[in-house]
Every structure is written in structure tokens, then in C-alpha cells.
C-alpha atoms as one frame of an Amber mdcrd trajectory, in Angstrom:
protein
   0.000   0.000   0.000   1.434   3.378  -1.014   0.034   6.847  -0.425  -0.479
   9.294  -3.263   0.783  12.199  -1.151   3.901  13.180   0.736   2.517  14.926
   3.818   1.497  12.449   6.529  -1.777  12.274   8.466  -2.044  11.729  12.231
  -5.421  10.806  13.730  -6.361  10.867  17.409  -8.216   7.803  18.616 -11.200
   7.998  20.940 -14.779   6.780  21.407 -15.625   7.463  17.756 -12.629   5.614
  16.357 -11.246   3.139  18.869 -12.682  -0.118  17.565 -10.372  -2.463  15.628
 -12.687  -2.237  12.609 -12.632   1.567  12.586  -8.843   1.695  13.041  -8.461
  -0.482   9.944 -10.838   1.759   7.994  -9.007   4.901   9.103  -5.636   3.494
   8.067  -7.063   2.414   4.722  -8.493   5.938   4.294  -5.113   7.560   4.820
  -3.903   7.606   8.447  -0.138   7.112   8.841   0.208   7.591  12.619  -2.342
   7.094  15.390  -2.318   9.356  18.460  -3.299   8.034  21.882  -4.171  10.888
  24.248  -3.138   9.918  27.773  -5.059  12.825  29.352  -8.131  10.602  29.610
  -6.388   7.416  30.786  -5.679   6.070  34.264  -4.011   2.844  35.453  -4.357
   0.033  34.577  -4.584   1.764  31.156  -6.952  -0.759  29.616  -8.034   1.709
  26.936  -4.555   2.496  25.542  -3.651  -1.186  25.762  -6.603  -2.147  23.540
  -5.872   0.668  21.085  -2.224  -0.385  20.819  -3.207  -4.010  20.154  -5.722
  -2.961  17.480  -3.156  -0.749  15.709  -0.567  -3.513  15.678  -3.180  -5.941
  14.346  -3.952  -3.500  11.509  -0.233  -3.170  10.849   0.071  -6.939  10.479
  -2.992  -7.103   8.231  -1.875  -4.332   5.861   1.819  -5.256   6.128   2.763
  -1.586   6.442   4.535   0.034   9.412   2.180   2.252  11.435   3.390   4.830
  13.934   1.895   5.244  17.413   2.139   8.622  19.157   1.553   8.645  22.927
   0.593  12.194  23.990   1.284  12.881  27.681  -1.046  15.230  29.536   1.668
  17.435  31.022   1.216  19.845  33.927  -2.335  21.156  34.271  -3.162  24.054
  36.583  -6.692  24.614  37.845  -8.469  26.738  40.441 -10.268  24.989  43.295
 -14.002  24.629  43.772 -16.167  27.737  43.613 -19.158  28.163  45.909 -22.347
  27.615  43.932 -20.354  26.206  41.016 -19.439  29.553  39.454 -19.269  33.295
  40.076 -19.319  36.365  37.848 -16.173  38.482  37.932 -16.478  42.188  37.139
 -13.991  44.098  35.013 -11.603  46.148  37.135 -12.261  44.127  40.296  -9.421
  42.744  42.407  -9.373  38.963  42.770  -7.209  36.983  45.182  -5.689  33.530
  44.754  -4.503  31.834  47.926  -3.572  28.455  49.335  -6.509  28.166  51.692
  -8.379  25.002  50.763 -11.937  26.267  50.905 -14.653  27.130  48.393 -14.016
  30.245  46.342 -16.205  33.303  45.975 -16.483  36.423  43.823 -13.334  37.798
  45.502 -11.008  34.802  46.002 -10.248  31.217  44.991  -8.015  28.364  46.115
  -5.060  27.763  43.778  -3.475  24.404  44.695  -0.161  24.967  42.914   2.658
  26.355  45.097   4.966  26.628  42.045   2.811  29.467  40.698   3.183  31.442
  43.918   6.954  30.984  43.740   7.420  32.169  40.157   4.768  34.732  39.290
   5.573  38.438  39.449   3.555  41.686  39.449   2.651  42.594  35.888   2.351
  38.954  34.769  -0.864  37.845  33.066  -3.209  35.122  34.331  -5.592  33.472
  31.853  -8.506  31.418  33.127 -10.897  29.082  31.325  -8.932  28.942  28.034
  -8.340  32.683  28.081 -11.989  33.710  28.480 -11.023  35.563  31.686  -7.869
  37.686  31.756  -6.183  39.114  34.848  -2.976  40.990  35.616  -1.037  40.406
  38.815  -0.795  43.549  40.958   0.789  42.057  44.078   2.359  38.850  45.317
   2.953  37.849  48.924   3.789  34.451  50.456   0.827  32.241  49.584  -1.176
  35.107  48.069  -1.596  36.542  44.551  -3.737  39.623  43.995  -4.801  40.300
  40.415  -6.939  42.844  38.576  -9.665  41.540  36.272  -8.974  42.910  32.773
 -11.465  40.795  30.822 -14.480  39.793  32.890 -16.488  36.602  32.798 -17.950
  33.730  34.781 -15.393  31.648  36.699 -16.481  28.065  37.356 -14.990  25.381
  39.589 -11.836  23.595  38.439 -11.255  25.825  35.416  -7.749  25.935  33.962
  -5.184  28.639  34.673  -2.430  29.668  32.233   0.511  31.984  32.874   2.023
  33.069  29.549   4.656  35.354  31.136   5.810  32.987  33.874   8.582  30.404
  33.634   7.445  27.846  36.182   9.915  25.805  38.280   8.280  22.488  37.492
   9.339  19.044  36.363   8.401  18.611  32.674   6.751  15.301  33.617   4.115
  15.155  36.352   3.638  12.071  38.515   0.756  11.058  36.243   2.979  11.547
  33.201   5.687   9.328  34.696   3.197   6.530  35.348   1.703   6.909  31.853
   5.163   7.092  30.275   6.373   3.946  31.989   3.298   2.099  30.725   3.632
   3.471  27.190   7.310   2.565  26.913   6.678  -0.963  28.147   3.832  -1.218
  25.643   6.142  -0.139  22.827   4.950   3.195  21.416   7.055   4.912  18.760
   6.691   8.579  19.690   6.121  10.368  22.997   4.636  13.868  22.820   5.680
  16.201  25.660   3.027  18.770  26.580   3.729  22.331  27.746   7.465  22.251
  27.071   9.025  25.466  28.393  12.676  25.096  27.333  15.163  22.727  25.763
  16.260  21.520  29.177  12.766  20.076  29.736  13.275  17.810  26.721  16.710
  16.712  27.916  15.278  15.825  31.332  12.590  13.715  29.653  15.274  12.110
  27.468  17.024  10.719  30.559  13.807   8.830  31.375  12.912   7.770  27.827
  16.362   6.989  26.441  16.149   5.476  22.975  12.959   3.524  23.665  10.861
   6.131  21.846  11.388   9.349  19.916  10.383  12.662  21.523   7.971  15.120
  19.930   7.883  18.487  21.728   4.574  20.337  21.652   5.074  24.071  21.214
   2.255  25.743  23.142   4.018  28.047  25.633   5.541  31.500  25.019   8.647
  30.357  26.916   9.113  27.564  24.366   9.052  30.171  21.591  11.697  32.177
  23.446  13.909  29.063  23.690  12.795  27.607  20.353  16.228  26.874  18.879
  17.267  24.851  21.926  13.912  23.056  22.069  14.309  22.039  18.421  17.903
  20.920  19.001  16.871  18.733  21.963  13.810  17.200  20.261  13.298  14.512
  17.632  10.218  16.274  16.226   8.001  19.283  16.910   4.259  19.801  17.086
   2.661  23.212  16.599  -0.085  22.822  19.239  -2.165  25.769  18.107  -4.933
  25.390  20.713  -2.981  26.280  23.856  -0.553  28.421  21.879  -3.529  30.571
  20.860  -4.645  30.844  24.485  -1.301  31.966  25.882  -0.447  34.268  22.982
  -2.614  36.608  20.885  -4.364  34.459  18.289  -3.194  36.720  15.481   0.382
  35.623  16.204  -0.347  31.898  15.810  -0.137  31.759  11.964   3.200  33.601
  12.041   4.563  31.309  14.750   3.313  28.256  12.845   5.396  29.303   9.854
   8.396  30.127  12.065   8.335  26.747  13.821   7.815  24.931  10.503  10.690
  26.786   8.863  13.134  26.249  11.752  12.182  22.582  12.177  12.651  21.884
   8.480  16.028  23.654   8.495  17.111  21.442  11.398  15.870  18.283   9.666
  13.312  17.608  12.420   9.763  16.490  11.496   7.100  19.107  12.237   3.395
  18.443  12.830   0.599  21.020  12.525  -2.247  20.303  14.962  -5.518  21.551
  16.464  -8.789  22.625  14.849  -7.706  21.750  11.320 -11.165  20.453  10.372
 -12.973  21.403  13.585 -16.406  21.805  12.006 -16.293  18.145  10.894 -16.875
  17.096  14.499 -20.551  17.648  13.706 -20.623  18.254   9.944 -19.812  15.881
   7.053 -18.056  18.729   5.204 -15.526  21.315   6.447 -15.637  25.077   6.089
 -13.737  26.659   3.204 -11.467  28.377   5.728 -10.521  25.010   7.247  -9.682
  23.606   3.818  -7.414  26.612   3.218  -5.811  26.103   6.637  -4.913  22.486
   5.840  -3.677  23.500   2.401  -1.411  26.172   3.909   0.276  23.596   6.157
   0.855  21.335   3.139   2.218  24.189   1.006   4.580  25.100   3.872   6.106
  21.614   3.727   4.969  20.362   7.137   5.733  16.689   7.661   2.309  15.858
   9.063  -1.134  17.314   9.715  -3.178  16.100  12.666  -6.809  15.571  13.576
  -7.856  15.677  17.242 -11.521  15.752  18.252 -12.523  15.322  14.602 -11.396
  11.690  14.648 -11.573  11.003  18.409 -15.144  12.026  19.231 -16.534  13.451
  15.986 -19.527  12.131  14.108 -17.585  11.793  10.826 -14.076  10.440  11.524
 -13.754   8.598   8.209 -15.018  11.561   6.243 -12.538  13.841   8.041  -9.606
  11.592   7.131 -10.830  11.302   3.556 -11.161  15.076   3.288  -7.689  15.708
   4.687  -6.264  13.119   2.297  -7.979  14.714  -0.716  -6.879  18.230   0.231
  -3.257  17.073   0.520  -3.323  15.257  -2.817  -4.873  18.272  -4.546  -2.310
  20.682  -3.069   0.655  18.474  -3.945  -0.654  18.163  -7.506  -0.684  21.931
  -7.968   1.987  23.223 -10.395   3.152  25.780  -7.811   3.576  23.223  -5.008
   7.281  22.479  -5.450   8.094  26.155  -5.830   6.249  27.062  -2.617   7.672
  24.143  -0.617  11.186  25.158  -1.597  10.511  28.826  -0.833  11.762  27.838
   2.621  15.522  27.575   2.239  17.066  24.508   3.870  20.761  24.618   2.946
  22.609  21.430   3.925  24.324  21.437   7.275  28.106  21.241   7.273  28.395
  17.457   7.519  29.335  14.841   4.959  26.014  13.044   5.460  23.986  16.190
   4.785  26.086  16.994   1.727  25.443  13.459   0.412  21.682  13.870   0.975
  21.660  17.178  -0.909  23.708  15.641  -3.712  21.285  12.706  -3.909  18.417
  15.122  -4.462  20.408  17.015  -7.117  21.340  13.808  -8.958  17.745  12.543
  -8.963  16.453  15.895 -10.195  19.096  16.323 -12.899  18.716  12.792 -14.301
  14.906  12.759 -13.906  15.025   9.531 -11.924  11.903   7.783 -10.652  12.742
   7.508  -6.932  15.292   8.046  -4.191  16.050   4.975  -2.104  17.854   5.249
   1.208  19.093   2.479   3.445  18.655   3.547   7.052  19.089   1.727  10.351
  18.415   4.580  12.788  16.414   6.805  10.441  19.059   9.543  10.189  19.723
   8.977   6.476  15.998   9.065   5.710  15.550  12.279   7.695  18.378  13.971
   5.808  16.894  12.988   2.463  13.370  14.070   3.478  14.772  17.396   4.705
  15.537  18.223   1.056  11.839  17.827   0.139  12.649  16.108  -3.181   9.958
  16.229  -5.850   9.922  12.450  -6.363   9.156   9.432  -4.160  11.485   8.532
  -1.289  11.739   4.893  -0.219  13.303   4.077   3.130  14.727   0.567   3.448
  15.436  -0.558   6.986  15.902  -3.829   8.851  14.603  -2.198  12.055  10.825
  -2.228  12.572  11.002   0.507  15.229  12.757   2.787  12.739  10.119   2.146
  10.056   7.350   2.989  12.528   9.014   6.234  13.636   9.553   7.286  10.033
   5.795   6.996   9.395   5.525  10.653  10.466   8.234  11.892   8.070   7.369
  13.791   4.894   7.375  11.712   1.724   8.831   8.603   3.365   7.587   5.185
   2.187   9.247   2.631   4.464   9.841  -1.011   3.620  11.325  -3.590   5.971
  14.254  -5.458   4.483  17.333  -7.224   5.744  20.788  -5.685   5.518  22.337
  -6.391   2.085  25.381  -8.640   1.922  27.415  -6.193  -0.132  27.014  -3.173
  -2.402  25.855  -5.212  -5.400  23.194  -6.868  -3.254  22.227  -3.428  -1.941
  21.521  -2.185  -5.465  19.603  -5.350  -6.393  17.368  -5.137  -3.309  16.722
  -1.432  -3.814  15.697  -1.922  -7.438  13.485  -4.890  -6.611  11.622  -2.949
  -3.900  11.147   0.102  -6.146   9.773  -2.173  -8.879   7.532  -4.309  -6.653
   6.107  -1.318  -4.791   5.175   0.391  -8.062   7.582   3.334  -7.881   9.717
   2.444 -10.888   9.109   0.793 -14.262  11.450  -0.902 -16.717  13.877   1.590
 -18.230  13.530   4.062 -15.355  16.293   4.828 -12.892  16.713   5.243  -9.149
  19.367   6.807  -6.966  20.447   4.908  -3.863  22.142   6.375  -0.802  23.487
   4.523   2.206  26.286   4.289   4.699  29.249   2.084   3.937  30.130  -0.232
   5.532  26.533  -1.444   5.453  24.797  -1.231   8.805  26.921   1.604  10.170
  24.412   3.998  11.788  24.709   7.676  10.904  27.414   7.148   8.269  25.652
   8.257   5.067  28.513   8.436   2.584  27.571   6.766  -0.709  25.431   7.376
  -3.806  24.671   4.809  -6.521  22.555   5.148  -9.668  20.777   2.178 -11.238
  18.339   1.566 -14.097  15.819  -1.274 -14.109  15.037  -3.988 -16.636  11.574
  -5.450 -17.198  11.952  -7.761 -14.181  13.046  -5.057 -11.746  16.733  -5.957
 -11.803  19.490  -3.363 -12.305  20.884  -3.227 -15.841  23.227  -0.281 -15.456
  24.578   1.564 -12.502  27.217   4.108 -11.605  28.753   5.786  -8.609
């Protein structure tokens, strides 16, 4: 099974899509990676366990590697209970947060998070209930925060609190996250998404717990992560533009600009980037999206994002299959547009100063100059494939790997069609296997050529140093090749 598009699709699983039958239908309709949201799971994690088993069963049935993304909840901050359930806050009023565990009123509320009291400063902004209520801190004392209501509204019990100006002294993984992470790693997920990353150091701390058992995708949804964006990208394996919370903590008009910034910087670093949240939001209840949503998805594809993601649309929506089908059709239409390659390459991604990156750039140039049918890269860890995909070549890219975990992780990478194969015995065998796969998978016909890149000696991770060119006969065997 091969996709007729290069951007990948991630779908969140939930009540509307969690059955084995629906997972198979969603994959057949175009899903490349399934997201399991751990926010709604508690030990013994029966739900995620069943979803994981169903995805792996679909993988075996379709004989295609499928990625699994485990999305950790991250630190959540909420006010305590409010007397009567909710109160109306007036603009200009002073409201107090304290650490007294009692029901709140129109003048105060319990805030059960001592880290906030340690870090917040006068002048900082507090956002409550997804930004519907806005306050500014006017005073801070031990165990007390006084704030002025700037945007009024009704404050209900247990509503969320965000602090866009405050760098909080918190562990990037909560106790719940650590329990969920341990379960997910033992289960064997491919990607772990870190929520509310504040700085690159948060990712490195998580790396000490995760090791190489899964790849790390950092969700960019905090202003502090934007401030430290270069270090966050350097420490991460992939990035997600989490536009929901990002649009709460920052003015919404900045989100499109930041989306392009994060996409551009991630691509330049050779790190996969995912665009998420409200892409086809109206399809939660409608069988067709709005025209604005279609344009939003198209923009992400034109920008060269590696993947586009559905959340509630596929998890709890009434039309999960239709949403996947629509996203698939939009992507195919955009990538078929004559201006697509020009717009994708409007973002400059000059090769980094390494031999492997120079080889990847040269591979793209060779394939383009000779009008070859496909690029084939042998990759054990995925690094060769990532370097080739970073170039956004305008022809198919086939990743050959003997490592199933690598194939699954590469399911999120732009343009990558992964095939499991054993390590070749020598360079001649490498060329033969590459040609056979390209022929059997329908990427190359008799008389057409492919370019092959790999690391020599075979099986040496991270040592991309070789390019070969081969042309196929009518049985898929190489008839001519060159270095």
C-alpha cells in the first residue's frame, strides 16, 4: 500500500474511532500515525492497551509500518471549587488567589499549585478558562496573589489557569505523566509527545527517562518555548505546533506567524514538524468542512509540514472517516498543484556542514538532474531518511530498513515510504534489493532509474557516505549503474 501524497496524516483515537474495525478503515483511508491521548487514561490503562493491540493488528494485516504517538497530559493548573459552582467576575475588580483550601467566591479562589506562587511576578498575566477571563497580577505575597480583572467573565470550579509570562519551576513530567510514560514505553509506542514544554532543558530531562525507547515530539504551546525555540528544536526529535494552547497563551493573530516560524526552523534542522488543532474542527458535527478550514490544511501542506493532525474530529466526531478522507484529498490536490514544489522550496534549507547532509543534498540534485523515478535510502536509525526528506525532493522517497522501530518512527516523516528489508550482503546486493523494492512497490518501471544512498560499511548507523545510480530492466533488476 502506497500513499499518493507526501505529507502524513495523524489521527487521534477515541470513542468514535477506537474499535479495531474503525482503526483499519481509518488506516485504509489515509492515516499514517495514530495518536493516543493519555489525558483521559488512568491505570491500569486498559483503553490504551486495547488501542495499541488494534493498531498492531492492523499493521500486520496491511503489512505496512504504522506509527503510534503517545501524547502525555503534562502539567495542568486549575483553580479549586467555587461556591455555587461559578461566580461572575467584574472588570476592574481585584481577585485573590490563595492556598486556603476552601470554596471560592467572587473575591477569592483556592489555587493548589505552590509553584505558581513561587514564580509569578507583578505585571504577569493570568488566563482562566482557556483565556476567556484575563487578569494581571498587581501584588504577590507568600501564599497570596492579587490580580486585577482585565477581561471579565464567569469563573467556574476547576477551570484551567495559564501563565504566559511565567517560567514555572516544574518538572516537565508530572507524577501522572511518569506513570503513563512507563506504561507506554513498556507497551512499545514509537513517539512520545511532551506537553507544555518550556525550554530545551525540559526535553533533555525527559530524554534521561525515555532513552532510545521512543522518539520525543515536543509540543510548542508556551511562550517560553518560543523564546527558547532553537534549543527546544535541538533537543527534540520532532516538533508539534499545538495551536490550541498556543492561541490561548499568545494573541491568536500571532499563531499563523509562529506556525510558519516553527515549521521553517524545524525543516532547516531536519526535524519532522506536525501542525495540529482545529484543522477540520467543524467536521466534528458536519460531514463537510468550512472553506477556511480547507485553506488552513492546504497552507500547512504548502509550507512543507511533515504531518497534519486531527484531534476531536477523529476522536469524538460524528464523521471520523469523512474527516480523514477530506484531509487526504486536500493534501493530494495541493501536492498536484503546479506551484507546489516552488512554494515548498521557498523555505531555504541549505545542507548542514556534515558529509552526510552533503550526500543527501547531492542525492536530491542527482535525482532531479537525471529525472530519476525515486530516491532509495538504506537507514538503520532513520538519520539517512531524515536527511533525504529534509531536502523535500519532488519524487518518491523509499526508506529501506531492517529495524521495525525505525520504520514505525519514520511513518511521520514527509514523503517517506518505508519497507522492511534485511541488511544487504554487499554493495551489489544493496543495489539489487533497492531496485526490486522500487519495482515491486510500483515506484519504478522498466527503463527508469533510481538513486540509492546509504552508509558504507553497510549497517553503520549515521554514516551516510555513498550514492549509486541504477536503471531497471523489465523484471526489476538493475541493468546499469554508476557511482
